[in-house]
N, C-alpha and C positions, 0 to 999 in steps of 0.2 A: 504494500500500500504506500509506504513512504517513498519507495523508489519511483513509483508512478507519479506521485505528487511532485517530487523533485524534478522529474523529467518535464512535467507540464510547466512548472515554474521556470525552468531553464529555457524552454521553448518560448515562453511569454517574454522573458528578458531579452532573448535574442531577437524576437519580433520587434520589441520596442527599440533595441539598438539599431535595427535596420531602418526604422522610421524616424529616428532623431534628426538626421540631416534634412530629409524632405519636409519634416514638420517645421523645423526652424526656417527654412527658405520660404515656405508658404505663409507662415505667420508674419514674417518680416514684410511681405509684399501685400497682404490683405489689410485694408484699413480697418481699424478697430480690434485687431488681434494682437497688436504689439504696442509697446510704449518706447519712445526714444528718451533716454536719460543722458544728460550731460554730466560727466564726472571729470575729475582732474586729469585722468589719463586719456580722455577723449570721449567719444560718443559710444554709449552702450545701448543695445536694443534688447528690451526685456520681453520675453514671449511666455505664453502659458506653458507650464511644466507638464511634460508627457510622463506621468507617474508610473502607470502600469498597464498591462494588457491582459485581457481574459480571452483565451482561445478555446474555452470549453464548449461554447455554443456553436450554432451553425454559421454565425457571422462573427468575425473578430470584433472585440470591444476595447476601446481605449478609455482610460480614466485620466482626465486632464485637470490640473489645478489651475483655476482662473487667476488672472492678475487682479489685484485690488481695484475695484471699481468697474470691472468687466461684467457684462450682462450675458445671459444665455442667448439673447437675440443676436449678439455679435457673432456667435457660431452658426446660428440658424439663418442668417441673412443669405439671400439667394446667391450672391457672388461669392461669399465666404464658403458656403457649403459646397458649391461646385468646384471651387479652387482647391479646397482641402481634399475632396474626393479624388480629383484628378492628380494632385501632387503625390498622394499616397498610393495611387494605382488602383483605385476602386471606382465604381460607377456613381455611387451616391453615398451620403451619410445620413444618419438619423441621430439627433442630438437630444439628450434628456438631462435635466438638472439632477445633481446628486449632492444634496445639501447646499449650503450657501457658498462654499468655495470650490466645489468640484463639478465637473461636467462628464457625462458618459456619452461617448461617441461610438455608434455602431457603424462599422464599415460594411457596406452592402455591395455585393457583386450582382450585376444585372438588374433589370427592372421587371418584377413579376407581372406587372400590368402591360408589359410590352409583348404582345403576341395575340394570336387568334385563339378564341375560346370556343371550341365546338359545342353545340347543343346536341346531346344524344336524343335520338328518336326511338320510339317504341319499336321493339323487335317482335318477331313472331313469338306467339305464346305469352306475350306480356300485355297487360292492360295499360292504358294511358295513365291510370292512377298509380301504377307501380313504378313508373319511371320518374327519376329526378332529373331536372334540367340544371345545367350550370349557368347561372345568371352572370356572374362576374368572378373576379379574383380579388382578394383583399391585398393589402400592401405587402404581406408576407408571402403571397403566392398561393394561399390556400383557396380552394374553390368555394364559392358561396352557392349552395344548391337549394332547390326548392322543388317539391313535387307539383305535378300539374294541378292537383286538386287544391293545394294551397295557393297556387298562382291565380286562380280565378277570384278568390276573395281579396287578395292583396292588390290586384290590379284595380279593383273598384274602390279601395280605400284611398287611392291617390286621386280619384276624380273630385272635381270641385263640389262644394256643398249644394249648389243650385241643381246639378245633375241628379244628386240623390233626392232632392226635394221634389223634382218633377216625376219621380216614380220610375226612373230608368231601371233601377235595381229590381224593383218588384216585377216589372215586365220581364226582365231578363231571367229572374229566378223561376218564373212560371212557364218560361218557354222550354220546349223539349231539348234544346241545345245545352241547357245548363246542367242536365243530369248526365253524369258520366258513369258508364258501367265497365 
């Protein structure tokens, strides 16, 4: 057990060591991520500290210590998030606050919403009520599914109130097309 944990810790430290230079370069160039300080020996650029990495999940996670006065929105800004992701070699990032001084940055590969989502059709021997359709995918790439039977009621929930008031639903429910077998 200890040897596995030590190997994971060593892999995380090596991962952070590989990202230190790209992290420094991107923080120096993105407005709001660094502070320039004049000291006796010259100019010093202070950047958020790349503290540790967590490689246990599906996506690598960086834990970063913010600079005093820095906001979570500085990391979430459109330009900042695109530049950080590109500099570190990932497609995009997701940023979460972690206490008052820390930020959790998930490094994401690919866009789970980028692609075609096929809708399965009922096959032989299956009733339409047995088939689930894939409506969309969430930001983690998991399919959002719904059965055909549930789709009928949820489609009418989105209709405006005046359509419900005029009795469209009552007429539809009484029609033979509304009953599925």
